[in-house]
C-alpha positions in Angstrom: 46.0 2.3 16.3 46.3 -0.5 18.9 43.4 -2.6 19.9 43.3 -3.7 23.5 40.9 -5.4 25.9 40.2 -4.0 29.4 39.7 -5.9 32.6 35.9 -6.3 31.8 36.6 -7.8 28.4 35.6 -4.7 26.5 37.7 -3.7 23.5 39.1 -0.3 23.0 41.7 1.3 20.7 44.6 3.5 21.5 46.5 5.9 19.3 45.7 9.2 17.5 45.3 7.9 14.0 42.0 8.5 12.3 40.1 5.4 11.6 38.2 5.2 8.3 34.6 3.9 8.1 35.6 0.7 6.4 37.8 -0.3 9.3 35.1 0.5 11.8 32.6 -1.5 9.8 35.1 -4.4 9.8 35.5 -4.3 13.6 31.7 -4.2 14.0 31.3 -7.3 11.7 34.0 -9.1 13.7 32.3 -8.3 17.0 28.9 -9.5 15.7 30.5 -12.7 14.5 32.1 -13.3 17.9 28.8 -12.7 19.7 27.1 -15.1 17.3 29.8 -17.8 17.8 29.4 -17.4 21.6 25.6 -17.8 21.3 25.9 -20.9 19.1 28.4 -22.5 21.5 26.0 -21.9 24.5 23.2 -23.4 22.4 25.2 -26.5 21.6 26.2 -26.9 25.2 22.5 -26.7 26.3 21.5 -29.2 23.6 24.2 -31.7 24.7 23.0 -31.3 28.3 19.4 -32.0 27.3 20.3 -34.9 24.9 22.5 -36.7 27.5 20.5 -39.5 29.0 20.4 -39.5 32.8 22.0 -43.0 32.9 25.1 -41.9 31.0 25.9 -38.8 33.0 28.2 -39.4 36.0 26.8 -36.3 37.8 23.2 -37.5 37.9 22.1 -40.4 40.0 18.6 -41.9 39.5 17.0 -43.2 42.7 14.8 -46.2 42.3 12.2 -47.1 44.9 
């Protein structure tokens, strides 16, 4: 069995070997952990963007009147 990733980022396996339930369960756990990691990274990036004061960000200019 050979695991590959297609052009859309979806995983698939090639080969004619039978895959046992424990292996399938392991792959599902790995995929779930990868999704959780991606969610946590996005949450941290959002938290950093919110916590960054406007004066310290080089992309944001504050106009005073």
